[in-house]
MIROTI-992976 format. One line per 10 residues: number of its first residue (from 1); their letters; for each residue x, z, y of N, C-alpha, C. Coordinates in pm, whole numbers, m for minus. Layout:
NUM = a = X Z Y X Z Y X Z Y  ...
END
This chain:
1 = xxxxxxxxxx = m1440 1544 m13872 m1406 1580 m14009 m1503 1513 m14105  m1450 1451 m14210 m1534 1389 m14311 m1616 1495 m14382  m1736 1457 m14426 m1823 1553 m14494 m1755 1610 m14618  m1676 1527 m14685 m1608 1575 m14806 m1503 1681 m14775  m1455 1685 m14650 m1356 1786 m14612 m1419 1920 m14579  m1551 1928 m14577 m1620 2053 m14549 m1597 2151 m14664  m1606 2280 m14636 m1577 2380 m14740 m1695 2406 m14833  m1664 2466 m14945 m1764 2521 m15036 m1780 2669 m15001  m1903 2715 m14987 m1928 2856 m14960 m1965 2932 m15086  m1905 3048 m15103 m1938 3136 m15215 m1969 3274 m15160
11 = xxxxxxxxxx = m2057 3348 m15228 m2078 3486 m15185 m2120 3574 m15301  m2098 3703 m15280 m2132 3805 m15378 m2161 3933 m15301  m2222 4028 m15369 m2243 4158 m15306 m2111 4225 m15271  m2006 4187 m15339 m1874 4243 m15312 m1767 4144 m15352  m1673 4191 m15434 m1557 4109 m15467 m1561 4051 m15609  m1666 4081 m15684 m1674 4026 m15819 m1674 3875 m15822  m1737 3813 m15722 m1742 3667 m15716 m1608 3600 m15704  m1504 3679 m15676 m1369 3621 m15674 m1329 3570 m15813  m1391 3622 m15918 m1363 3568 m16051 m1414 3425 m16062  m1527 3396 m15997 m1577 3258 m15993 m1489 3173 m15903
21 = xxxxxxxxxx = m1451 3230 m15789 m1364 3158 m15696 m1234 3114 m15766  m1177 3201 m15850 m1056 3164 m15924 m1079 3038 m16007  m1193 3033 m16073 m1223 2917 m16158 m1245 2791 m16074  m1310 2807 m15959 m1333 2693 m15871 m1200 2640 m15819  m1111 2729 m15782 m979 2686 m15733 m901 2613 m15841  m914 2657 m15964 m846 2591 m16076 m903 2452 m16099  m1036 2443 m16097 m1102 2314 m16124 m1094 2219 m16005  m1098 2273 m15883 m1104 2192 m15761 m1001 2243 m15660  m874 2226 m15688 m771 2286 m15603 m766 2230 m15461  m820 2111 m15438 m814 2052 m15304 m926 2103 m15213
31 = xxxxxxxxxx = m1025 2172 m15270 m1140 2212 m15190 m1110 2332 m15100  m1159 2325 m14976 m1158 2442 m14888 m1270 2535 m14931  m1244 2666 m14925 m1340 2764 m14973 m1367 2872 m14868  m1493 2907 m14852 m1534 3021 m14771 m1595 3123 m14866  m1554 3248 m14853 m1609 3352 m14941 m1658 3468 m14857  m1782 3512 m14886 m1838 3627 m14815 m1862 3741 m14914  m1799 3854 m14886 m1818 3975 m14965 m1909 4069 m14886  m2029 4090 m14935 m2125 4175 m14864 m2102 4322 m14900  m1980 4366 m14877 m1935 4495 m14929 m2009 4614 m14870  m2061 4600 m14750 m2136 4710 m14689 m2268 4734 m14761
41 = xxxxxxxxxx = m2313 4637 m14840 m2440 4649 m14911 m2420 4648 m15063  m2297 4659 m15105 m2264 4658 m15248 m2288 4798 m15308  m2347 4807 m15427 m2388 4698 m15517 m2533 4656 m15491  m2560 4529 m15514 m2696 4478 m15500 m2788 4537 m15608  m2731 4571 m15723 m2813 4618 m15833 m2892 4743 m15803  m2851 4817 m15700 m2922 4940 m15663 m3026 4915 m15554  m3041 4790 m15510 m3128 4759 m15396 m3253 4685 m15441  m3363 4698 m15366 m3486 4628 m15403 m3471 4477 m15387  m3545 4400 m15467 m3533 4254 m15462 m3556 4196 m15323  m3650 4252 m15247 m3677 4199 m15112 m3555 4210 m15022
51 = xxxxxxxxxx = m3482 4318 m15034 m3361 4336 m14953 m3252 4239 m14998  m3238 4221 m15127 m3138 4127 m15179 m3166 3986 m15129  m3293 3946 m15136 m3328 3812 m15088 m3299 3796 m14940  m3326 3899 m14861 m3300 3893 m14717 m3151 3881 m14691  m3069 3959 m14761 m2924 3951 m14743 m2873 3812 m14781  m2922 3759 m14891 m2877 3627 m14937 m2910 3519 m14834  m3026 3526 m14773 m3061 3428 m14671 m2969 3439 m14550  m2937 3560 m14508 m2846 3578 m14394 m2707 3523 m14425  m2659 3554 m14544 m2524 3508 m14582 m2521 3356 m14595  m2622 3300 m14659 m2627 3154 m14673 m2627 3088 m14536
61 = xxxxxxxxxx = m2704 3141 m14442 m2709 3084 m14307 m2573 3092 m14240  m2502 3204 m14258 m2370 3220 m14197 m2270 3120 m14254  m2275 3097 m14384 m2183 3001 m14446 m2218 2858 m14406  m2346 2829 m14396 m2387 2696 m14351 m2347 2673 m14206  m2357 2777 m14123 m2314 2764 m13983 m2165 2732 m13974  m2090 2771 m14075 m1946 2745 m14078 m1914 2619 m14157  m2016 2537 m14180 m1994 2403 m14233 m1999 2387 m14383  m2045 2487 m14457 m2044 2476 m14603 m2126 2356 m14650  m2068 2276 m14740 m2136 2158 m14794 m2209 2189 m14924  m2181 2307 m14980 m2249 2354 m15101 m2233 2504 m15105
71 = xxxxxxxxxx = m2325 2570 m15175 m2319 2715 m15188 m2314 2753 m15335  m2231 2853 m15365 m2228 2912 m15499 m2269 3057 m15485  m2380 3092 m15548 m2424 3232 m15550 m2344 3299 m15661  m2227 3353 m15624 m2131 3404 m15722 m2162 3547 m15759  m2289 3571 m15792 m2338 3706 m15819 m2458 3691 m15912  m2451 3755 m16029 m2561 3743 m16123 m2688 3808 m16071  m2674 3924 m16005 m2792 3991 m15952 m2860 3907 m15846  m2781 3854 m15750 m2838 3771 m15645 m2900 3644 m15703  m2836 3586 m15803 m2891 3465 m15865 m3025 3495 m15931  m3034 3610 m15997 m3157 3642 m16068 m3273 3668 m15973
81 = xxxxxxxxxx = m3241 3712 m15850 m3345 3752 m15755 m3373 3644 m15651  m3269 3575 m15603 m3282 3494 m15481 m3253 3346 m15498  m3210 3302 m15614 m3163 3163 m15628 m3273 3062 m15595  m3390 3081 m15651 m3498 2985 m15629 m3533 2974 m15481  m3537 3087 m15413 m3571 3086 m15270 m3463 3015 m15189  m3337 3040 m15221 m3228 2975 m15148 m3234 2823 m15163  m3268 2777 m15280 m3277 2633 m15302 m3389 2570 m15221  m3489 2647 m15188 m3600 2596 m15110 m3567 2587 m14961  m3480 2674 m14912 m3460 2685 m14767 m3327 2629 m14719  m3237 2589 m14809 m3110 2532 m14767 m3111 2382 m14792
91 = xxxxxxxxxx = m3033 2311 m14714 m3028 2166 m14728 m2906 2117 m14801  m2838 2206 m14874 m2719 2169 m14949 m2739 2213 m15094  m2657 2160 m15187 m2667 2207 m15326 m2637 2356 m15335  m2714 2425 m15417 m2693 2568 m15440 m2675 2588 m15591  m2559 2638 m15629 m2527 2662 m15770 m2532 2812 m15795  m2608 2852 m15894 m2622 2993 m15925 m2566 3026 m16061  m2556 3155 m16087 m2501 3201 m16214 m2611 3230 m16314  m2587 3188 m16437 m2673 3222 m16549 m2584 3282 m16656  m2613 3403 m16702 m2528 3461 m16808 m2514 3366 m16926  m2395 3363 m16985 m2358 3263 m17084 m2418 3292 m17221
101 = xxxxxxxxxx = m2551 3308 m17225 m2618 3339 m17351 m2616 3219 m17446  m2645 3100 m17393 m2652 2981 m17479 m2520 2955 m17552  m2405 2949 m17480 m2280 2928 m17555 m2244 3046 m17645  m2285 3167 m17606 m2256 3283 m17691 m2329 3274 m17824  m2456 3234 m17819 m2534 3219 m17942 m2473 3111 m18030  m2429 3002 m17969 m2367 2894 m18045 m2236 2939 m18108  m2166 3029 m18040 m2036 3074 m18087 m2046 3182 m18194  m2151 3262 m18188 m2164 3378 m18277 m2179 3335 m18423  m2097 3393 m18508 m2106 3365 m18651 m2217 3448 m18718  m2233 3570 m18667 m2330 3662 m18727 m2468 3653 m18664
111 = xxxxxxxxxx = m2478 3578 m18553 m2606 3572 m18483 m2640 3700 m18412  m2536 3771 m18366 m2555 3897 m18294 m2469 3897 m18169  m2536 3901 m18053 m2470 3887 m17923 m2507 4005 m17836  m2412 4053 m17758 m2438 4158 m17660 m2406 4103 m17521  m2491 4135 m17423 m2472 4092 m17285 m2452 4214 m17198  m2333 4229 m17141 m2306 4333 m17042 m2358 4286 m16907  m2439 4368 m16841 m2499 4326 m16714 m2523 4447 m16625  m2535 4421 m16495 m2575 4528 m16405 m2721 4565 m16436  m2763 4685 m16400 m2902 4724 m16427 m3005 4626 m16370  m2982 4576 m16246 m3078 4484 m16185 m3084 4352 m16262
121 = xxxxxxxxxx = m2968 4298 m16301 m2967 4175 m16380 m3030 4198 m16516  m3001 4313 m16576 m3056 4344 m16708 m3208 4347 m16705  m3266 4393 m16594 m3411 4402 m16581 m3474 4275 m16525  m3391 4180 m16478 m3441 4064 m16406 m3506 3960 m16496  m3594 3883 m16435 m3665 3779 m16509 m3571 3667 m16555  m3465 3639 m16475 m3377 3527 m16510 m3308 3551 m16643  m3249 3667 m16663 m3180 3694 m16789 m3280 3693 m16905  m3397 3752 m16883 m3498 3751 m16989 m3539 3610 m17028  m3552 3522 m16929 m3592 3385 m16959 m3480 3309 m17030  m3356 3338 m16993 m3241 3273 m17059 m3234 3316 m17205
131 = xxxxxxxxxx = m3254 3444 m17230 m3253 3492 m17368 m3367 3429 m17447  m3486 3426 m17388 m3601 3368 m17457 m3578 3221 m17488  m3511 3149 m17397 m3492 3005 m17415 m3383 2973 m17515  m3281 3059 m17524 m3161 3019 m17599 m3123 3109 m17715  m3192 3221 m17734 m3152 3312 m17842 m3177 3249 m17979  m3285 3169 m17990 m3317 3113 m18121 m3340 3226 m18220  m3271 3220 m18332 m3283 3326 m18431 m3182 3437 m18415  m3101 3431 m18309 m2999 3532 m18289 m3058 3659 m18229  m2991 3769 m18254 m3028 3898 m18195 m2941 3919 m18071  m3004 3920 m17954 m2931 3936 m17828 m2965 4072 m17770
141 = xxxxxxxxxx = m2865 4156 m17756 m2882 4290 m17702 m2830 4293 m17559  m2915 4335 m17467 m2875 4346 m17326 m2829 4488 m17299  m2709 4501 m17245 m2648 4632 m17222 m2631 4656 m17072  m2721 4730 m17009 m2699 4768 m16868 m2571 4850 m16857  m2490 4819 m16757 m2360 4885 m16742 m2346 4947 m16604  m2428 5050 m16572 m2418 5111 m16439 m2278 5167 m16416  m2224 5137 m16299 m2093 5191 m16261 m1976 5101 m16289  m1991 5004 m16379 m1876 4920 m16414 m1835 4830 m16298  m1932 4766 m16232 m1899 4683 m16117 m1839 4767 m16004  m1886 4891 m15990 m1832 4978 m15885 m1685 5009 m15908
151 = xxxxxxxxxx = m1646 5027 m16034 m1506 5052 m16064 m1420 4933 m16022  m1465 4812 m16055 m1390 4693 m16016 m1386 4680 m15865  m1498 4708 m15800 m1505 4697 m15654 m1407 4791 m15585  m1375 4901 m15650 m1279 4996 m15594 m1135 4962 m15635  m1119 4854 m15712 m985 4812 m15752 m942 4862 m15888  m1032 4931 m15961 m999 4981 m16093 m1038 4878 m16199  m940 4806 m16248 m966 4705 m16350 m910 4745 m16487  m851 4862 m16493 m798 4917 m16618 m790 5068 m16601  m748 5135 m16707 m732 5279 m16697 m839 5354 m16775  m826 5486 m16783 m915 5568 m16866 m1063 5556 m16831
161 = xxxxxxxxxx = m1097 5551 m16702 m1238 5546 m16663 m1303 5416 m16710  m1234 5304 m16691 m1286 5174 m16734 m1299 5169 m16886  m1195 5213 m16954 m1197 5207 m17101 m1306 5298 m17159  m1321 5418 m17104 m1421 5511 m17156 m1561 5455 m17139  m1589 5396 m17023 m1721 5339 m16999 m1750 5225 m17094  m1653 5137 m17114 m1674 5023 m17203 m1689 5067 m17348  m1612 5165 m17389 m1626 5214 m17527 m1765 5274 m17550  m1813 5348 m17452 m1945 5409 m17465 m2055 5302 m17474  m2041 5194 m17395 m2141 5088 m17395 m2138 5004 m17523  m2018 4979 m17574 m2002 4881 m17680 m1994 4941 m17820
171 = xxxxxxxxxx = m1983 5071 m17830 m1965 5134 m17961 m2079 5100 m18057  m2202 5124 m18014 m2316 5100 m18103 m2334 4951 m18135  m2329 4860 m18035 m2341 4717 m18069 m2235 4669 m18167  m2113 4718 m18152 m2008 4677 m18245 m2037 4727 m18385  m2090 4849 m18397 m2126 4901 m18529 m2237 4819 m18593  m2324 4762 m18507 m2437 4683 m18560 m2398 4541 m18598  m2273 4504 m18571 m2227 4372 m18614 m2218 4267 m18505  m2231 4306 m18378 m2214 4210 m18269 m2075 4147 m18277  m2071 4014 m18267 m1941 3948 m18273 m1912 3862 m18150  m2002 3866 m18050 m1981 3791 m17926 m2035 3875 m17810
181 = xxxxxxxxxx = m1954 3892 m17708 m1992 3971 m17590 m1990 3881 m17468  m2101 3880 m17394 m2113 3804 m17270 m2088 3896 m17152  m2000 3854 m17062 m1976 3928 m16938 m2077 3876 m16836  m2186 3951 m16817 m2298 3904 m16737 m2296 3948 m16592  m2180 3976 m16540 m2162 4009 m16397 m2027 3953 m16356  m2019 3900 m16235 m1893 3837 m16193 m1780 3937 m16176  m1811 4066 m16163 m1705 4167 m16159 m1635 4181 m16294  m1708 4156 m16401 m1659 4193 m16533 m1540 4113 m16585  m1522 3985 m16547 m1400 3917 m16593 m1270 3988 m16552  m1276 4067 m16446 m1156 4138 m16405 m1121 4253 m16500
191 = xxxxxxxxxx = m1216 4296 m16584 m1185 4398 m16685 m1184 4336 m16825  m1179 4205 m16830 m1181 4136 m16960 m1072 4184 m17055  m948 4205 m17009 m847 4254 m17104 m886 4387 m17168  m951 4474 m17093 m994 4602 m17150 m1108 4580 m17248  m1203 4492 m17213 m1312 4459 m17305 m1255 4405 m17436  m1160 4314 m17426 m1103 4253 m17546 m1028 4356 m17629  m963 4453 m17564 m894 4558 m17638 m993 4649 m17710  m1107 4675 m17645 m1209 4762 m17705 m1278 4694 m17823  m1313 4566 m17810 m1390 4499 m17916 m1303 4446 m18028  m1175 4422 m18002 m1086 4372 m18105 m1086 4221 m18118
201 = xxxxxxxxxx = m992 4168 m18194 m971 4023 m18199 m1081 3945 m18271  m1165 4010 m18347 m1270 3939 m18421 m1396 3915 m18337  m1399 3971 m18216 m1517 3957 m18130 m1481 3867 m18012  m1561 3764 m17989 m1538 3672 m17877 m1595 3732 m17749  m1527 3705 m17637 m1571 3751 m17506 m1577 3630 m17414  m1696 3605 m17353 m1711 3486 m17269 m1783 3522 m17139  m1763 3436 m17038 m1834 3452 m16911 m1870 3314 m16859  m1933 3312 m16739 m1988 3187 m16686 m1900 3117 m16584  m1788 3177 m16545 m1711 3126 m16432 m1666 2982 m16446  m1609 2948 m16561 m1559 2812 m16580 m1674 2711 m16578
211 = xxxxxxxxxx = m1787 2747 m16638 m1903 2657 m16639 m1957 2635 m16498  m1956 2739 m16415 m2003 2727 m16278 m1910 2634 m16199  m1780 2646 m16222 m1685 2557 m16154 m1709 2411 m16195  m1733 2388 m16324 m1760 2251 m16371 m1889 2198 m16311  m1991 2283 m16303 m2119 2241 m16247 m2103 2204 m16099  m2028 2285 m16026 m2004 2256 m15884 m1933 2123 m15867  m1831 2100 m15948 m1757 1974 m15942 m1850 1856 m15971  m1937 1872 m16070 m2028 1764 m16107 m2127 1733 m15995  m2183 1838 m15935 m2281 1819 m15827 m2216 1749 m15708  m2099 1792 m15670 m2031 1731 m15555 m1988 1587 m15587
221 = xxxxxxxxxx = m1943 1564 m15708 m1902 1429 m15747 m2020 1333 m15742  m2136 1380 m15786 m2255 1295 m15784 m2294 1255 m15643  m2262 1341 m15546 m2297 1314 m15406 m2181 1254 m15327  m2070 1227 m15396 m1953 1176 m15326 m1893 1278 m15231  m1910 1405 m15265 m1870 1512 m15174 m1740 1581 m15207  m1666 1532 m15307 m1540 1596 m15342 m1432 1562 m15239  m1351 1659 m15206 m1241 1637 m15112 m1129 1563 m15184  m1078 1459 m15122 m973 1379 m15184 m835 1433 m15145  m734 1383 m15213 m597 1420 m15181 m546 1531 m15271  m419 1559 m15255 m353 1661 m15338 m316 1785 m15259
231 = xxxxxxxxxx = m344 1787 m15130 m315 1904 m15049 m408 2018 m15088  m355 2135 m15123 m442 2246 m15162 m535 2286 m15049  m658 2318 m15084 m752 2365 m14985 m719 2505 m14937  m773 2542 m14822 m747 2677 m14771 m864 2768 m14804  m838 2896 m14802 m937 2998 m14835 m958 3088 m14715  m1085 3112 m14679 m1120 3206 m14572 m1216 3308 m14629  m1184 3436 m14612 m1269 3544 m14661 m1334 3616 m14544  m1461 3651 m14562 m1537 3729 m14465 m1602 3845 m14537  m1628 3952 m14465 m1691 4068 m14527 m1773 4147 m14427  m1877 4214 m14479 m1953 4308 m14399 m1894 4448 m14410
241 = xxxxxxxxxx = m1793 4463 m14495 m1729 4592 m14515 m1610 4613 m14424  m1524 4705 m14463 m1403 4736 m14387 m1294 4637 m14429  m1250 4549 m14339 m1157 4443 m14379 m1031 4493 m14449  m973 4601 m14400 m849 4650 m14461 m872 4693 m14605  m982 4762 m14628 m1013 4809 m14764 m1047 4692 m14855  m1134 4604 m14807 m1173 4487 m14886 m1053 4398 m14913  m969 4379 m14812 m851 4295 m14827 m753 4348 m14929  m736 4480 m14933 m643 4539 m15029 m689 4513 m15173  m818 4533 m15199 m869 4510 m15334 m870 4362 m15367  m912 4279 m15271 m915 4134 m15295 m774 4082 m15326
251 = xxxxxxxxxx = m675 4132 m15256 m537 4090 m15281 m494 4127 m15422  m534 4245 m15468 m502 4288 m15604 m572 4199 m15707  m698 4171 m15685 m774 4092 m15782 m726 3947 m15789  m689 3890 m15673 m646 3750 m15669 m496 3733 m15693  m421 3842 m15679 m277 3832 m15696 m207 3762 m15582  m265 3768 m15464 m206 3710 m15345 m257 3785 m15223  m186 3776 m15115 m225 3848 m14994 m339 3775 m14923  m449 3845 m14902 m563 3789 m14829 m606 3888 m14722  m653 3834 m14609 m696 3918 m14497 m835 3877 m14454  m937 3947 m14501 m1075 3910 m14464 m1102 3935 m14317
261 = xxxxx = m1196 3858 m14264 m1246 3878 m14129 m1378 3955 m14135  m1399 4046 m14041 m1522 4124 m14035 m1634 4037 m13982  m1743 4024 m14056 m1857 3944 m14015 m1985 4017 m14053  m2034 4107 m13965 m2158 4178 m13996 m2277 4085 m13978  m2375 4101 m14062 m2494 4017 m14057 m2618 4106 m14053
END
């Protein structure tokens, strides 16, 4: 098999990274994809950084053993804690997530931005450094959103519980004049319609998925690693959780039938 025919590996603490996978499939439809949902350890935001780093190393090794030519850390929490270490110990390109603060600041008319994030990402050094580097004169408010990723992980992407949580989180920032909201967790694009309904048409809502897909394409193109041809790539899902449960939610989120394989690490 040619090196360019090797798959791209993606992983997340659960199924939120499927929002990134959707963007990668759109940008690179010919690429084969491996996705690992570490559902038995989800959410990462409730776990100590040392444990998150250990899980990320195990998952990266498993994806590399299955031939991954590049890795996408499709999880903001894992990126904030483990990205630098993964880049040191893997021999392939590793693309991580950075909350879309820079484009949000550029987009904001009022100079007021809110970032929805998991508690671990909200407290992490990566998000703080991104805000420090790119806020400029804008006011960037970080909003920890405990429980929101869990709702998505259980398959709840709409409904009273999701709407009530988002209204509670966003009410004060909206009153203060925030006009741009960053979805700082890969689970959150799946509730984007509810976010947009809560904030209204005058507030922009953005995430990092499309930018991550473009970055992956650029890195592979620079190395001559893009898969050629027009045949769609195949998708393989693995999980540390219960395959039937994970598969049911993944099928709902992706809008197609998927059957994960059990892969404990």
